[in-house]
C-alpha positions as CSV (number, residue, x, y, z in Angstrom):
1,R,0.0,0.0,0.0
2,T,2.8,2.4,0.9
3,K,5.0,1.2,-2.0
4,D,8.0,1.3,0.4
5,T,10.7,-0.8,-1.1
6,H,13.6,0.3,1.0
7,S,14.2,-3.2,2.6
8,I,14.1,-5.0,-0.8
9,S,17.3,-5.8,-2.7
10,L,17.1,-4.9,-6.3
11,V,19.8,-7.4,-7.3
12,M,17.9,-10.2,-5.5
13,Y,14.7,-9.3,-7.3
14,C,16.6,-9.3,-10.7
15,I,17.7,-12.8,-9.9
16,V,14.2,-13.9,-8.9
17,V,12.6,-12.5,-12.1
18,V,15.2,-14.2,-14.2
19,A,14.7,-17.5,-12.4
20,I,10.9,-17.4,-12.7
21,V,11.2,-16.6,-16.4
22,L,13.6,-19.5,-17.0
23,W,11.2,-21.9,-15.2
24,L,8.4,-20.6,-17.3
25,V,10.4,-21.2,-20.5
26,Y,11.3,-24.7,-19.2
27,G,7.6,-25.4,-18.6
28,L,6.7,-24.2,-22.1
29,L,9.4,-26.4,-23.6
30,L,8.0,-29.4,-21.8
31,N,4.5,-28.3,-22.5
32,D,3.7,-28.9,-18.8
33,G,0.5,-27.1,-17.8
34,P,0.9,-26.9,-14.1
35,L,4.5,-25.6,-14.4
36,I,3.5,-23.0,-16.9
37,V,0.5,-21.8,-14.8
38,A,2.4,-21.7,-11.5
39,N,5.3,-19.6,-12.9
40,A,3.1,-17.4,-15.0
41,L,0.9,-16.5,-12.0
42,S,3.9,-15.9,-9.8
43,L,5.5,-13.7,-12.3
44,F,2.9,-11.0,-12.1
45,P,3.4,-9.9,-8.5
46,I,7.1,-10.4,-8.7
47,V,7.5,-8.2,-11.8
48,Y,5.2,-5.6,-10.2
49,I,7.4,-5.4,-7.0
50,F,10.5,-5.3,-9.2
51,I,9.2,-2.4,-11.2
52,V,8.2,-0.4,-8.1
53,K,11.6,-1.0,-6.6
54,L,13.3,0.0,-9.8
55,V,11.2,3.2,-10.0
56,N,11.9,4.1,-6.4
57,T,15.7,3.5,-7.0
58,I,15.7,5.7,-10.1
59,K,13.8,8.5,-8.3
60,G,16.2,8.4,-5.4
61,K,13.8,7.2,-2.8
62,D,15.8,4.0,-2.3
63,K,19.5,3.4,-2.6
64,L,20.9,0.6,-4.6
65,S,21.1,-2.2,-2.0
66,I,22.7,-5.6,-2.7
């Protein structure tokens, strides 16, 4: 609600986004429905939080924390 992302690591969220995308691609290659659905659904909130963190970092509200 407050969009406070000060305690979230941008690097960690980059790694999480890449990992979820890779699992989604793997599920697509295997044509595995549950794997595709699970990773596609989890990708939405993860990408949203990543974008909010990135915007806050660019605006200077957050520092680049590792």
